N, C-alpha and C positions, 0 to 999 in steps of 0.2 A: 565707740571709736574702732574702726576697722584697721588692722595693722597689716602693712604690706611686706615689711622686712624687719628682721631682727638679727642681731649679731653681738657676740661676746668680743670685748677687747682682747688682743693677743695676750696681754698680761693677766687677764681674768678678773680684773678689778671692776669692770663695767659691763652692762648690757645696754644696748641702744635699740630703739625701735623707730621705724618710720611709718607714718600713717596717712590715711585719707583725709584727716583733719588738717593737713599741711604742716604738721609738726614732726620734730625729731625729739624723742624722749630718752632721757638717761636714767638708768636704774642701778641699784646696788644689787647684784645677783646673790650676794650672801644673805641679805635680809629680805629681798624682794621689794624693797621700798623705792618709791619714786624719788629721784634726786633733782632733776632739772628739766625744763622744756626749752628747746631751741625753736624759735619762730623766725620766719623770713621768706619761706616759700609762699607763693600765691595760689598754689594748686597742690594736689596730693603728692606725697613723697613715695616714690616707687621702690627705691633701694637705698641702703646705707652700707658703708664699708669703712673699716678702721685702718688707720696707718699702722705699719708694723711695730712702731714704738708706742702705740696706744695714746699718743699725744693729740691726734686729730681724727675727726670723723668727717667723711664726705657723704652728702646726700644728693640723690638724683631725683628730679621731679618732673611732673606733668607740665610744670610751667617752663620747661625747656632749659632750665639752669641746673648747675651743680653748686653746692655751697660747702665750703670747708669750715668746720666748727672747731675751735680750740677748746679742748676739754678742761684745761687748767683754768683759763680765764672765763669759760662759759660764754664766749662771744664768737660772733662771725669773724673768721680770719680772711676768707676770700669768697667772693661772689663770682662764679664762672659762667658767664653766658657764652653762647657760641652755637648751640643747636637751633634749628629752625622748628623743632617739634618736640614732643614729649621724650624725656630721657628715661630709658628703662634699665640700663645697666651701668655699673661703675666699679672700678677696682683701682687699688694702689699698686705700684711696682714694689717688688720686695725690698728695695733700698729706700722707699718712701719719697723718692725725688719726683715722681710723676704719678699722675692719675690718668686713667682712660675711661671713656664713657661711650655707650652705644645708644642710638636714638631711633625713634620712629621715622626720623628724616632720612634714614638709611645711611647715616654716617657714623664713623668712630672718630672721636677727637681725643687728643692727648694734651694734657695740661702740665706745666712745670712750675 
């Protein structure tokens, strides 16, 4: 499994990874153990990013979507289409109210 992106949650409790196998994986960084796999993308995951409060994780994919995952429930919270091509970049606003993404379609999108 080739990994494209990794990131520690701001509270340090989790590590997440996004991969070519279309998955986002959640890890316990203290033990190195695998915790959960989030599935829903239909193409590789290019980048992941944590919300400031560590409650949500957003993933950007080659399938032209972003997905917001709820860490507590381990479920998909939002499916965010809108790009016409692969999404390469994603970030949360510091207050956690918005996410922004950048795509191969040469656009930047904002989601609330």
